[in-house]
C-alpha positions in Angstrom: 22.2 10.6 6.4 20.1 13.1 4.3 16.2 13.6 5.1 15.7 12.5 1.3 17.2 9.2 2.2 15.1 8.8 5.6 12.2 9.7 3.6 11.9 7.4 0.7 11.8 3.7 0.8 11.2 3.9 4.7 8.4 3.4 7.0 7.6 7.0 7.3 7.1 6.7 3.2 4.6 3.7 3.9 2.5 5.3 6.3 1.8 8.0 4.3 0.8 5.2 1.2 -1.2 3.0 3.7 -3.2 6.1 5.1 -3.8 7.2 1.3 -4.7 3.3 0.4 -7.1 2.9 3.6 -8.3 5.9 2.7 -9.6 3.7 -0.6 -11.3 1.0 0.8 -14.4 0.8 3.1 -13.6 -2.9 5.6 -11.2 -3.9 7.4 -8.1 -5.1 5.9 -5.2 -7.7 6.8 -1.4 -6.6 6.8 -0.3 -8.9 4.0 -3.4 -7.8 1.7 -2.5 -4.2 2.5 1.4 -4.7 1.3 -0.5 -6.1 -1.5 -2.4 -4.1 -2.7 0.0 -1.0 -2.0 2.6 -3.1 -4.1 -0.2 -3.3 -7.1 -1.2 0.6 -6.7 2.5 1.5 -6.8 3.3 -0.9 -10.1 -0.1 -0.5 -11.8 1.0 -1.2 -15.0 2.0 -4.2 -14.5 -1.5 -5.2 -12.9 -3.6 -3.1 -15.6 -4.6 0.0 -13.6 -2.3 2.6 -14.6 -0.4 3.3 -17.9 2.9 3.9 -15.7 4.4 2.5 -12.7 4.3 5.4 -10.1 7.9 4.1 -8.6 9.3 3.6 -12.5 10.1 0.6 -13.9 13.3 -1.2 -12.0 13.9 -4.0 -12.9 14.2 -5.0 -9.1 10.7 -4.3 -8.4 9.5 -7.4 -7.8 12.3 -7.8 -5.3 10.8 -4.9 -2.7 7.8 -6.8 -1.4 9.8 -8.7 1.1 11.1 -5.5 2.6 7.4 -3.2 2.3 5.8 -5.8 4.4 8.4 -5.2 7.2 7.6 -1.3 6.9 4.5 -2.1 6.8 4.4 -3.2 10.1 6.6 -0.5 11.6 4.0 2.1 9.9 0.7 0.0 11.1 2.7 0.4 14.5 3.3 4.2 14.5 -0.3 4.8 12.8 -1.4 3.1 15.8 0.2 5.1 18.4 -0.8 8.5 16.1 -4.6 7.2 16.6 -4.9 7.0 12.6 -5.7 3.9 12.3 -8.5 1.5 13.8 -7.3 -2.4 15.1 -9.7 -5.0 14.6 -8.9 -8.8 15.6 -11.4 -11.0 13.7 -9.8 -13.1 11.1 -6.1 -11.9 12.7 -5.6 -8.5 12.9 -7.1 -6.5 10.4 -6.8 -2.4 10.0 -9.1 0.7 9.0 -8.8 4.5 8.8 -10.4 6.6 12.2 -12.5 9.6 11.7 -8.7 11.2 12.6 -6.8 8.9 9.8 -9.2 9.9 7.2 -8.2 13.9 7.7 -5.0 12.5 7.7 -5.1 11.1 4.5 -7.2 13.8 2.7 -4.5 16.1 4.0 -2.1 15.1 1.4 -2.2 16.4 -1.8 0.1 17.1 -5.6 0.7 15.1 -8.6 2.1 11.6 -6.5 -0.8 11.4 -4.1 -3.6 12.4 -6.9 -2.2 9.6 -9.1 -1.4 7.3 -6.3 -5.3 7.5 -5.3 -6.4 6.7 -8.6 -4.0 3.7 -8.9 -5.9 2.4 -5.4 -9.3 2.7 -6.2 -8.9 0.7 -9.6 -6.9 -1.8 -7.7 -8.9 -2.4 -5.1 -12.1 -2.3 -7.4 -9.9 -5.2 -9.5 -8.4 -6.9 -6.5 -9.9 -6.8 -3.0 -11.6 -9.9 -3.5 -8.7 -12.5 -3.7 -7.4 -13.5 -0.6 -4.0 -12.3 1.1 -2.5 -15.7 -0.6 -3.9 -15.4 -3.8 -2.6 -11.5 -4.2 1.1 -12.7 -3.1 0.8 -15.9 -5.7 -0.2 -13.2 -8.4 2.4 -10.8 -7.6 5.1 -13.9 -7.3 3.6 -15.4 -10.4 4.0 -11.5 -12.1 7.8 -11.4 -11.1 8.3 -14.9 -13.1 7.2 -13.5 -16.4 10.5 -11.5 -16.6 8.9 -8.2 -17.4 
């Protein structure tokens, strides 16, 4: 397996994205909402948060949502072990960046990280008030539109 195969579509890649996403969120958030907001951030053109999708226009993009949850669970486990996130148990498990996590997230540079942050800010502003179920339903409905 090449390094590229281990990096892309992996829990490690999800860990990087979730760190960037959590750096734009000022409140504890559930795993399902994180997954939904990450999906909206990555496929921002579908949800009017960017002009282009960060990961292109694959016709199978909506089928990724199921595997993203698994990757996010593993990423959260790793992030907790590293001290990057804090875990609260209020309405189930909710996550936020620790101070070490903020430094970690701020260490990422480059065009992808910059665009991800911009998309994430818009996604959080536009969609964070929705419930986990409403977000997943909205994503499911978008998948049915045949875009």
